[in-house]
C-alpha positions as CSV (number, residue, x, y, z in Angstrom):
1,M,-0.3,3.4,2.3
2,S,3.3,2.9,1.5
3,E,4.3,-0.4,3.1
4,I,4.2,-4.0,2.1
5,A,1.7,-6.1,4.0
6,Q,3.2,-8.7,6.3
7,T,1.3,-11.9,5.4
8,P,1.6,-15.4,6.8
9,N,2.9,-18.4,5.0
10,P,0.5,-19.4,2.1
11,P,-2.1,-20.4,1.4
12,Y,-4.2,-17.3,1.9
13,Y,-6.4,-15.1,-0.3
14,A,-6.0,-11.8,-2.0
15,V,-8.9,-9.4,-3.0
16,I,-7.6,-7.2,-5.8
17,F,-9.7,-4.1,-6.3
18,T,-8.6,-2.2,-9.5
19,N,-10.4,1.1,-10.2
20,I,-10.6,4.3,-12.2
21,R,-11.9,7.3,-10.1
22,T,-14.3,10.0,-11.1
23,D,-13.4,13.6,-10.4
24,I,-15.6,13.6,-7.3
25,E,-13.6,13.9,-4.1
26,E,-16.3,14.6,-1.6
27,G,-16.0,12.2,1.2
28,Y,-13.8,9.7,-0.6
29,G,-10.6,10.1,1.5
30,E,-12.5,9.8,4.7
31,M,-14.4,6.7,3.5
32,A,-11.2,5.1,2.2
33,E,-9.5,5.5,5.6
34,R,-12.5,4.2,7.4
35,M,-12.7,1.1,5.2
36,V,-9.0,0.3,6.0
37,E,-9.6,0.7,9.7
38,L,-12.8,-1.3,9.6
39,A,-11.2,-4.1,7.5
40,K,-8.4,-4.4,10.1
41,Q,-11.1,-5.2,12.7
42,Q,-12.6,-8.0,10.6
43,P,-11.9,-11.7,11.4
44,G,-9.5,-13.1,8.9
45,F,-8.0,-9.8,7.8
46,L,-4.2,-10.2,7.1
47,G,-3.1,-6.9,5.6
48,V,-3.6,-4.3,2.8
49,E,-1.6,-2.6,0.1
50,S,-2.7,0.3,-2.1
51,A,-1.3,2.5,-4.9
52,R,-2.7,5.1,-7.2
53,D,-1.2,6.7,-10.3
54,G,-4.3,7.3,-12.4
55,L,-5.2,3.6,-12.0
56,G,-5.9,2.6,-8.4
57,I,-5.1,-0.8,-7.1
58,T,-5.9,-2.0,-3.5
59,V,-5.0,-5.5,-2.5
60,S,-6.4,-6.9,0.8
61,Y,-5.3,-10.2,2.2
62,W,-7.6,-12.7,4.0
63,T,-7.3,-16.1,5.6
64,D,-10.2,-17.6,3.7
65,L,-13.2,-17.1,1.5
66,D,-15.6,-16.9,4.4
67,A,-13.7,-13.9,5.8
68,I,-13.9,-12.2,2.4
69,K,-17.6,-12.8,2.2
70,L,-18.2,-11.4,5.7
71,W,-16.2,-8.3,4.7
72,K,-18.1,-7.9,1.5
73,D,-21.4,-8.0,3.4
74,N,-20.3,-5.7,6.3
75,V,-23.0,-3.0,6.6
76,E,-20.5,0.0,6.5
77,H,-18.6,-1.6,3.6
78,V,-21.9,-2.1,1.7
79,E,-22.6,1.6,2.1
80,A,-19.1,2.4,0.8
81,Q,-19.7,0.2,-2.2
82,R,-23.0,2.0,-2.9
83,L,-21.3,5.4,-2.8
84,G,-18.5,4.1,-4.9
85,H,-20.9,3.0,-7.6
86,K,-22.8,6.2,-7.4
87,K,-20.1,8.8,-7.4
88,W,-16.4,7.8,-6.8
89,Y,-15.6,5.2,-9.5
90,A,-16.0,5.4,-13.2
91,A,-15.0,1.8,-13.5
92,F,-13.7,-1.0,-11.3
93,T,-12.9,-4.7,-11.2
94,T,-12.6,-7.0,-8.2
95,R,-10.7,-10.2,-8.4
96,I,-10.2,-12.8,-5.7
97,A,-7.2,-15.1,-5.9
98,K,-5.7,-17.8,-3.8
99,V,-2.0,-17.1,-3.0
100,E,-0.2,-20.4,-3.1
101,R,3.4,-19.1,-3.0
102,D,5.1,-15.9,-2.0
103,Y,8.7,-14.7,-1.5
104,S,10.3,-11.5,-0.5
105,F,13.5,-9.4,-0.7
């Protein structure tokens, strides 16, 4: 992903997923792509940005906390989380923040 998400005027929410990967690649790329496609279908999804250079950071944007909760509890997403814990991530942190102001160039 190499584009900046086009979000609406604030307020909205950001889910910031910061991670360190293991050396296991099996199935990761496919699952990551599936999660982006699935997230795009979820009510309240606004966009996503992702970067990796050793440390991985994915920020997804959502209309409200209810939409974030529904995404967290999505059955396929729960399975991806399980596999992430089991084999793909050595460490991760998830942060949820309310975006109150943004500006662009």
